[in-house]
N, C-alpha and C positions, 0 to 999 in steps of 0.2 A: 481573553476576556478580563476586564478589570474587576477586581474585587475590593470591597472595603476590608481593610486588614483587621478591623475590630472583630473579636471572636465572641460568640455567645453559646451557651449550652442549652440545647433544646431537649426537654424531657418528654419522651414518648413511650408510654407503656412502662416497661421495666428496664429499658435500655437508654443509653445516652448517646446522642449524635452531636459531634462538634461541627458546626457549620459557620461560615462567615456571616456577619450580621446582615449585610445587604449585598446583593449582586447587581452590578451595573451591566446590563446587556447591550452589546452593540446592535446596530440595526442593519446588519449585513446579511442576515438569513432569517428564516422563519423562527418566531419566538419559541415554539415547542422544541425545535431542534437545538436552539441555544440553551434552553433550560436543561434538556437531556444531556448536552455536552458538558455543562458545568457539573452536573451530578456524577457523570462518569468520571470526570477529572478528580472529583472529591474521593471517589472510590479508589481510583488508581493511586492517589496520594496517600491513602490510608485514613483520611478524615472520616470516611464512612466505611465501617468494617462489616464483614459478613455477620449477620445476626442483629445488626442495629435496626432500630425502627426509624423510618423516615418521619419527619414532621408531618402534621396534617396538611391537607390541601390548603386550608385557610392560612396556615403559617407560611407555607412555601409561596403562596400567592403574594403575601406581604413582603417576604424576603426578596423575591424576584421582581416585584412591582408589575405583575401581570395578572390576568384574570384566572379564576379557578379552572376555566375551560382549557386554557393554555397548559396549566399544570397537569390536568387530567390527560391531555394528549401526550405530553412529555413522559409521564409515568407509564402510559400505555406503550410507548416506544421501548422504554427500559424493560418492561415486563415481557414484551415480544422477544427482545434480545436475550432474555433469561437473567438479567442483572438484578431484578427485584421480583418478589412474589407477594401477593396479597392474601391475607387470611381474615376471614369474616370474624368480626369482633376483636381482632388483634391489630389490624392495620397493615401497613406495607413494610415488608422486611427486606433488607439489603442482602443479596446473594453475592454481589461483587463479580469481578472479571472471571472468576473460576466457574461461575454459572452460565457464562456466555454461550449461546447456541451457535453463533456465527463468528467467522474470522473477522476481526476488526483491525483496521489500520487507521491511525490519525491522518488528518489532512497533511498533504506534503509540506505545506507552509510551516508546520510545527516541527519538522525534522531538522536536526542539526547535522553537522558534517559526519559524525560518527554513525547516526541513524541511517544516513544515505549510503555510507560505505557498507554497512551491514545489510542494507536492502540489496545492494549490488552483489554481495556475497551470496545472498539467498537466490537471486536471479541466476547467478553463474552456476550454482549447484543444481537448481531445478532444470534450467534450460540445457545444460550440457548433458544431463541424464536423458532429457526428452529427445535431444538430437541423436543420442546413441540408440534409443528405442526406435526413433523414426527411421533410422538407417536399415533396420531389419523388419519393420512393420508397415512401411508406407505402401499405399496403393498407387497405381498408375495415375489416377485422378489427383491424388494429393501431391504427387511429384510434379505434375503439370501445373498445379496451382502455385507451388513454391517457385517454379521457373518463371511464371508470370509475374509474381511479386519481385523476384530478382531482376527481371528485365525492366520493371517499373522503376526500381531503385537506380538502375543503370541510366535510364532516361533522365531521371532527376539530376544525376551527377552531370550528365552531358549538357543538360539545359540549364544547370545551375539554379534549380528550383527546389522547393521543400520536398524531401523524401521521407518525412516522418510516417505518413500513412502506409506506404508500401513496406517500410521497415517494420512497423507494428504488425501488419498483416503477414509478413514473412515469419516472424517469430510465433504468431498465432497459428500459422500453418504448420510449423514444426511441432508445436504442441499437439495439434490435431492428428498429425501423422504418427505420433508416439503410440496411438491406440489405447491410451490410458485416459479414460474420461475424467477421473478424479484429478489427475495431474493437469490435464487440459483446463479444467474449470479453475483450479488454483492459479495456474499461470495466467489465464485470461483475466482473472480478478486483479492479480498483482500488476500485470502490464497496463491494464486500464487505469489503475490507480496512479501509475507513474508515467503516463503518456506524456505529460509535460516535461518530465526529465529526459525522455527519449528525444523529444523535440529540441531541448536545450543542448543535448550532446551533439546532435546533428548540426545545430546552428554553430556551435563552437568549431566543429570539424570544417565547416564551410569557410571559416575565416583563415584557415591555414592552407596555402597552396599545396595541392597534391594529396591532402588528407582525405577528402571525400572519396577519392579513388582507392585509397588504402582501406577505408571502412567498407567500401563495396567489395573489395577483394576478400575481406574477412567473411562477409556473407557468402561470397562465391565459394570459399573453401568449405563452409558448412554444407552448402547445397551439393557440392561435388562429392563430399564424403557420404552424404545421405544417398545420392544417386548411385554411388558405387557400392552401397550396402556395407560400408566399412564403419561399423559401430564405434570402434576405438578412435578412429580418426575424426568422426563426427563429434564425439564428446570432446576431444582435444581442441578441435577448431572452434567449437562453441565456447568452451571455457576460456580459450585465448582471447576470443572476441570480447567477452565481458570484462576480462581483466584489462584489456586495452581501453575499452569504453570507460571504465571506472577511472583509469589513469588520465584519460582526456578530460574528465570532469574534476581532476585534482583529488581523487579519492584513492587511498591505499587499502587494498583488500587482500585477504589471506596472508597478512603479515602478523607479527606478534600481537599487534593491536590495530584493528581497523580504524580508519579515520582520515584526516587530511593527509595528502601526499607531502612528504618532507623532501624539499629540493636540496640537493647538494650544492654547496658554494664552490 
């Protein structure tokens, strides 16, 4: 979002909030969502500190060039997330990211290479542990579902079609088979967030002869270990799969510093 770089000091109550003079909102999403996103960004950058008072609705309406109804809806979103609180007679107080009630991840488009590498590290940690749990906790029905997703991926490879959905469902099934609802919910949120990245990884694999078969074999290894109730092997196979997937996207993970993969000349 483009901002006018001129700064102004807005006095609200007994606190001072530093905000950009004007905000130029793109027209790619709902206005309340855009306003909320800008204010969150100001909090994360430190321009809005916990304890600061937000400007009045009238001032914010002028700054963003939107109606007060839009501002009210944006502030309602931030309050629901726990980022601000309202106090009668005092106004709206910033609580900041520390007050957030929900896990928040920025849009994938905002991620740089290091962010993406760290995201893959997180996936590798969570999914390998989930695979280990799934090996000892899976039910017959859950194993059958995993086999169905694996077979769907095999058909996608054989017919040279997109296998993103069965890939997504396979990993979702592993999470469900872990028997840990909290882990399952977190992984489902994470994978849904980066579904486009999964598709991108599979598209890159399809461009290299023989690589889709290799990717499928990695999933087969995870399934076989779960089926054999071999927790250690399931964790290892899953961890290896995500390290390889990151490498296929040009990402270095679990190195001294995660980020872009450095190619040797």
